[in-house]
Z-matrix of the N, CA and C atoms (Angstrom, degrees):
N
C 1 1.440
C 2 1.535 1 110.48
N 3 1.346 2 112.73 1 157.30
C 4 1.437 3 117.59 2 177.87
C 5 1.447 4 112.34 3 -90.70
N 6 1.365 5 117.55 4 151.44
C 7 1.379 6 122.78 5 179.38
C 8 1.518 7 110.52 6 -110.66
N 9 1.316 8 118.32 7 134.89
C 10 1.464 9 124.31 8 -179.29
C 11 1.533 10 110.49 9 -131.36
N 12 1.289 11 111.29 10 153.05
C 13 1.518 12 117.63 11 172.26
C 14 1.548 13 103.52 12 -93.81
N 15 1.336 14 114.42 13 132.76
C 16 1.500 15 119.00 14 -179.29
C 17 1.509 16 108.28 15 -129.96
N 18 1.320 17 112.75 16 152.45
C 19 1.528 18 126.27 17 172.62
C 20 1.500 19 109.50 18 -134.38
N 21 1.322 20 114.63 19 146.13
C 22 1.498 21 119.20 20 171.78
C 23 1.508 22 108.40 21 -76.08
N 24 1.314 23 113.63 22 146.44
C 25 1.431 24 117.22 23 175.59
C 26 1.587 25 110.86 24 -74.27
N 27 1.302 26 119.64 25 152.73
C 28 1.440 27 119.43 26 -179.90
C 29 1.526 28 112.96 27 -54.30
N 30 1.333 29 114.78 28 136.67
C 31 1.517 30 117.45 29 -179.16
C 32 1.527 31 113.87 30 84.03
N 33 1.358 32 118.48 31 -1.54
C 34 1.451 33 119.63 32 -176.77
C 35 1.606 34 106.95 33 -118.02
N 36 1.267 35 115.96 34 143.70
C 37 1.432 36 123.93 35 170.56
C 38 1.450 37 111.03 36 -112.96
N 39 1.337 38 116.27 37 116.12
C 40 1.412 39 123.80 38 179.92
C 41 1.508 40 111.32 39 -115.98
N 42 1.285 41 118.22 40 125.48
C 43 1.475 42 122.10 41 178.48
C 44 1.487 43 111.37 42 -92.73
N 45 1.304 44 116.18 43 139.42
C 46 1.485 45 119.68 44 169.46
C 47 1.520 46 108.20 45 -76.48
N 48 1.343 47 118.33 46 125.72
C 49 1.534 48 117.28 47 -174.45
C 50 1.490 49 112.68 48 -69.02
N 51 1.356 50 118.18 49 -19.79
C 52 1.463 51 121.17 50 178.26
C 53 1.544 52 113.14 51 -76.03
N 54 1.360 53 114.84 52 -48.31
C 55 1.466 54 119.89 53 -174.27
C 56 1.558 55 109.75 54 -99.79
N 57 1.299 56 117.06 55 -15.21
C 58 1.498 57 123.07 56 -174.51
C 59 1.477 58 112.64 57 59.43
N 60 1.291 59 120.50 58 20.47
C 61 1.446 60 127.13 59 175.08
C 62 1.504 61 108.37 60 -99.36
N 63 1.366 62 114.92 61 148.80
C 64 1.455 63 116.62 62 177.40
C 65 1.532 64 110.93 63 -73.39
N 66 1.382 65 113.31 64 143.85
C 67 1.470 66 119.56 65 179.08
C 68 1.527 67 107.66 66 -82.64
N 69 1.372 68 116.38 67 157.64
C 70 1.453 69 118.25 68 179.62
C 71 1.580 70 114.93 69 -63.88
N 72 1.280 71 114.03 70 147.12
C 73 1.467 72 120.01 71 175.56
C 74 1.530 73 108.34 72 -80.99
N 75 1.349 74 113.96 73 141.03
C 76 1.456 75 115.73 74 176.70
C 77 1.535 76 110.79 75 -62.97
N 78 1.363 77 113.03 76 134.79
C 79 1.487 78 116.24 77 -178.25
C 80 1.526 79 112.98 78 94.80
N 81 1.339 80 116.31 79 -25.91
C 82 1.462 81 121.21 80 -175.05
C 83 1.586 82 110.79 81 -97.74
N 84 1.293 83 114.28 82 -25.35
C 85 1.464 84 118.71 83 -174.53
C 86 1.543 85 114.59 84 -111.04
N 87 1.285 86 114.91 85 140.03
C 88 1.493 87 119.94 86 176.69
C 89 1.532 88 109.43 87 -71.09
N 90 1.316 89 117.13 88 -39.05
C 91 1.500 90 121.20 89 -176.84
C 92 1.506 91 109.89 90 -117.12
N 93 1.342 92 115.63 91 136.95
C 94 1.448 93 117.63 92 176.47
C 95 1.535 94 110.29 93 -78.66
N 96 1.342 95 112.82 94 173.25
C 97 1.433 96 117.17 95 175.17
C 98 1.522 97 108.05 96 -98.74
N 99 1.323 98 118.13 97 125.11
C 100 1.482 99 125.35 98 -178.11
C 101 1.540 100 107.75 99 -95.96
N 102 1.368 101 113.49 100 125.49
C 103 1.475 102 122.75 101 -175.64
C 104 1.506 103 111.87 102 -126.25
N 105 1.333 104 115.71 103 155.29
C 106 1.435 105 122.62 104 162.89
C 107 1.547 106 107.27 105 -76.57
N 108 1.338 107 119.10 106 122.63
C 109 1.468 108 119.07 107 -178.91
C 110 1.500 109 112.15 108 -75.09
N 111 1.371 110 111.79 109 136.20
C 112 1.466 111 120.58 110 177.44
C 113 1.492 112 109.80 111 -151.08
N 114 1.310 113 118.48 112 -170.26
C 115 1.458 114 121.51 113 -175.22
C 116 1.527 115 112.28 114 -65.94
N 117 1.356 116 117.99 115 -26.54
C 118 1.452 117 120.40 116 178.51
C 119 1.521 118 109.36 117 -62.10
N 120 1.388 119 115.47 118 -48.79
C 121 1.442 120 119.38 119 -176.30
C 122 1.505 121 110.02 120 -72.91
N 123 1.352 122 120.97 121 -27.07
C 124 1.451 123 124.51 122 172.35
C 125 1.535 124 108.76 123 -59.18
N 126 1.294 125 116.77 124 -48.19
C 127 1.455 126 120.99 125 179.17
C 128 1.516 127 113.93 126 -61.44
N 129 1.326 128 116.33 127 -44.27
C 130 1.485 129 121.94 128 177.27
C 131 1.509 130 110.98 129 -57.67
N 132 1.343 131 114.61 130 -44.35
C 133 1.507 132 120.39 131 -177.30
C 134 1.564 133 106.89 132 -65.78
N 135 1.327 134 118.29 133 -47.68
C 136 1.406 135 123.40 134 -177.51
C 137 1.527 136 112.27 135 -60.95
N 138 1.328 137 116.55 136 -32.65
C 139 1.496 138 120.62 137 177.87
C 140 1.509 139 111.73 138 -83.41
N 141 1.288 140 119.02 139 -6.13
C 142 1.456 141 120.84 140 178.18
C 143 1.539 142 113.03 141 80.59
N 144 1.318 143 115.12 142 19.73
C 145 1.472 144 119.20 143 179.75
C 146 1.540 145 113.67 144 -81.86
N 147 1.340 146 116.48 145 -25.40
C 148 1.474 147 119.20 146 -175.64
C 149 1.585 148 110.78 147 -133.15
N 150 1.299 149 111.57 148 164.33
C 151 1.463 150 121.95 149 172.26
C 152 1.502 151 104.14 150 -120.52
N 153 1.388 152 117.34 151 139.73
C 154 1.517 153 117.67 152 178.70
C 155 1.505 154 110.04 153 -126.07
N 156 1.293 155 114.33 154 158.72
C 157 1.451 156 123.73 155 175.98
C 158 1.555 157 108.94 156 -146.46
N 159 1.277 158 117.28 157 158.56
C 160 1.426 159 120.64 158 -177.67
C 161 1.542 160 109.55 159 -63.48
N 162 1.318 161 119.09 160 135.01
C 163 1.418 162 126.19 161 174.04
C 164 1.570 163 106.23 162 -83.50
N 165 1.329 164 116.04 163 143.01
C 166 1.509 165 117.29 164 179.84
C 167 1.552 166 109.82 165 -64.30
N 168 1.271 167 116.51 166 147.25
C 169 1.468 168 121.05 167 -178.45
C 170 1.553 169 111.99 168 -68.26
N 171 1.345 170 117.94 169 -31.77
C 172 1.402 171 119.62 170 -177.69
C 173 1.576 172 113.05 171 -97.13
N 174 1.347 173 111.48 172 30.98
C 175 1.472 174 119.24 173 -177.26
C 176 1.539 175 109.99 174 -72.15
N 177 1.273 176 122.34 175 92.69
C 178 1.492 177 124.77 176 -174.99
C 179 1.497 178 109.69 177 -87.55
N 180 1.337 179 120.22 178 -26.23
C 181 1.452 180 119.89 179 -174.21
C 182 1.565 181 113.84 180 -100.99
N 183 1.328 182 115.94 181 -0.36
C 184 1.472 183 117.78 182 -178.85
C 185 1.487 184 114.40 183 84.84
N 186 1.328 185 120.66 184 10.32
C 187 1.427 186 123.67 185 -178.43
C 188 1.537 187 107.37 186 -126.17
N 189 1.312 188 117.62 187 139.57
C 190 1.433 189 122.63 188 176.08
C 191 1.467 190 109.47 189 -98.78
N 192 1.378 191 117.58 190 159.77
C 193 1.427 192 120.37 191 179.07
C 194 1.497 193 112.52 192 -64.43
N 195 1.314 194 118.11 193 167.72
C 196 1.514 195 120.98 194 -179.54
C 197 1.487 196 109.94 195 -61.32
N 198 1.347 197 113.53 196 139.61
C 199 1.484 198 119.18 197 -179.73
C 200 1.473 199 110.09 198 -78.92
N 201 1.346 200 116.34 199 136.58
C 202 1.452 201 122.47 200 178.42
C 203 1.566 202 108.65 201 -76.23
N 204 1.320 203 116.18 202 121.75
C 205 1.477 204 119.79 203 175.95
C 206 1.536 205 107.74 204 -88.44
N 207 1.364 206 116.87 205 138.46
C 208 1.459 207 121.74 206 -177.80
C 209 1.521 208 108.59 207 -101.46
């Protein structure tokens, strides 16, 4: 499976189905939430609940580096 860094969109609360904890909101968190991509995350992305970015390949701790804001 692919790993991606994800953030909740502002005003949205998105729970990780594994931990049942809310994922960080974009702009509020220094570190994104790194997940194994599956149909749950496909649905969240299609609904506009999350933003995703590539997770680093050497991500040993489950955290991606800070996202660059443009």
